[in-house]
C-alpha positions in Angstrom: 30.8 5.4 40.6 30.3 8.7 39.9 27.6 9.9 37.5 28.0 12.8 35.6 24.8 14.6 33.6 26.0 16.1 30.8 25.2 17.0 27.5 27.9 15.8 24.8 28.4 18.4 22.8 28.7 21.2 25.6 32.2 22.5 26.7 31.3 22.9 30.1 30.4 19.2 30.2 33.6 18.5 28.5 35.7 20.1 30.8 34.5 17.1 33.5 35.1 14.5 31.0 38.3 15.6 30.5 39.5 15.5 33.7 37.8 12.0 35.0 39.8 10.9 31.6 42.8 12.1 32.2 42.4 10.9 36.3 41.1 7.3 34.8 38.2 7.7 37.0 35.5 5.7 36.7 32.4 7.1 35.3 28.7 6.7 34.1 27.7 9.1 31.4 24.0 10.3 31.8 23.0 12.3 29.1 21.0 15.0 29.2 19.2 16.9 26.0 19.4 20.3 26.8 17.5 21.3 23.9 14.7 18.7 24.4 14.2 20.6 27.8 15.6 17.8 30.0 17.4 19.7 32.3 14.1 21.7 33.1 12.0 18.5 34.3 11.4 18.3 38.1 13.7 15.1 38.4 16.2 17.3 37.0 16.2 20.0 39.0 16.2 17.8 42.5 19.5 17.2 41.3 20.6 21.3 40.3 17.6 23.7 40.7 19.7 26.0 38.7 18.5 23.7 35.8 21.9 23.1 33.7 24.4 20.7 33.0 26.4 19.1 33.6 26.0 17.9 37.4 28.3 15.6 38.9 26.6 12.8 41.7 29.3 12.0 44.3 27.7 8.7 45.9 27.2 9.4 49.6 27.6 13.1 49.2 25.3 14.5 46.7 25.2 16.7 43.4 28.0 19.3 42.5 27.2 21.5 39.6 29.2 24.2 37.9 32.2 23.2 35.2 34.9 24.3 37.2 33.6 23.3 40.6 33.3 19.9 39.5 36.9 19.6 37.9 38.4 21.5 41.0 36.6 18.6 43.3 38.0 15.7 40.8 41.3 17.4 40.7 42.4 18.3 44.0 45.5 16.4 45.1 46.3 15.4 41.1 49.0 16.3 38.9 46.4 18.7 37.3 46.0 20.8 40.8 49.4 23.3 41.6 50.9 22.8 44.7 52.4 25.9 45.0 50.2 28.9 45.9 50.9 31.0 42.7 51.0 29.1 40.1 47.5 27.6 41.8 46.4 31.7 42.0 47.3 31.4 38.0 45.4 28.5 37.6 42.1 30.3 38.8 42.7 33.6 37.3 42.8 31.7 33.8 39.5 29.7 34.5 37.8 32.9 35.7 39.0 34.1 32.5 37.0 31.6 30.7 34.1 31.8 32.5 33.8 35.5 31.6 35.1 36.2 28.5 35.5 32.6 26.6 32.5 30.9 27.4 29.9 33.9 27.5 31.2 34.8 24.0 33.1 31.9 21.8 31.1 29.3 23.7 27.7 30.7 23.4 27.8 32.1 19.3 28.8 28.2 18.5 25.5 27.5 20.8 23.4 29.8 18.7 25.0 28.9 15.4 26.2 25.2 15.8 23.2 23.8 18.6 20.1 26.1 17.7 20.9 26.8 14.1 20.1 30.8 14.4 21.5 32.9 11.7 23.4 35.7 11.4 20.3 37.5 10.4 18.5 36.6 13.1 20.8 37.4 15.9 21.9 40.5 14.4 24.1 43.4 16.7 24.2 40.6 19.5 26.3 38.2 17.3 28.6 41.1 16.2 29.1 41.9 19.9 30.1 38.5 21.1 32.2 37.9 17.9 34.2 41.1 18.8 34.5 40.0 22.9 35.3 36.5 21.6 38.1 37.5 19.3 39.8 40.5 22.1 39.7 36.7 24.7 41.7 34.9 21.7 44.0 38.0 21.3 44.6 37.8 24.6 45.0 34.1 25.0 47.5 34.4 22.1 49.7 37.2 23.4 49.9 35.0 26.9 51.1 32.1 25.2 54.2 33.9 23.5 57.1 32.9 26.5 54.9 29.6 28.2 53.7 25.9 27.2 51.1 26.0 29.4 49.1 28.3 31.3 49.9 28.1 35.1 53.3 27.0 36.3 54.4 25.4 32.8 52.6 22.3 33.1 49.4 20.8 32.1 46.6 21.8 34.5 42.8 22.5 34.9 43.6 26.0 33.3 44.6 24.3 30.2 41.4 21.8 30.5 39.3 25.2 31.2 40.4 27.1 28.2 40.8 24.5 25.6 36.9 23.3 25.8 35.4 26.2 24.1 38.6 27.5 22.5 39.7 24.5 20.0 36.2 24.6 18.8 35.9 28.2 18.4 35.3 27.8 14.6 31.9 25.7 14.8 30.7 29.1 15.9 32.7 31.1 13.0 35.7 32.4 14.9 38.9 31.7 12.2 41.8 30.4 14.5 44.5 31.3 11.8 45.7 34.0 12.6 46.3 32.5 16.4 49.7 29.9 16.0 50.3 30.3 19.2 47.1 29.1 20.4 46.9 26.5 17.5 50.0 25.1 18.7 48.6 25.1 22.4 45.6 23.6 21.3 47.7 20.5 20.0 49.8 20.2 23.2 46.5 19.8 25.2 45.3 17.0 22.3 49.0 15.1 23.2 48.0 14.6 26.4 47.5 11.1 27.8 44.0 9.9 27.7 43.1 12.9 25.5 39.8 12.5 24.3 37.7 14.6 21.8 34.5 16.3 22.6 32.5 14.0 20.9 33.2 11.1 23.0 31.5 10.1 26.1 
């Protein structure tokens, strides 16, 4: 059975959990409290020298780190992985977009405010810059959802899971999704998928 080393509030870990649940793959969740330094212990660093979650333990093989590597490994050959080359390229396009524009901005601000309890006064200008970049990412996502139901090939795929993970909880970082009706409708479509579960559920 797979083991997923994860911190439950993490959007990156949530991506892996959504894929595992969607594909009905049995797994054991091993909680790692990153705020208590558990991802920096010698035991964890043996699994991922980069000291980050999530990490997937594959029986008989070893460990896979980085959320998009994990979900691509799990979903290859499934309905979450587009069969057509162009649609597959679009999937990767959105997954790269998520890692460059959503996770570093929306995800980081949420972690600062909701997990670490930092104040706006403490964060100062760096919070302003992250919020500006996060809203720019939401603007683009709203624009791209004008004429599409899902992000790659008009079918629910890894692209939707990757982008959804931090977007749907953007409000926890103080981002207002009210001006983004297409983003909110798309989030609702993701939540309606079979075997979808909230981020708080292991």
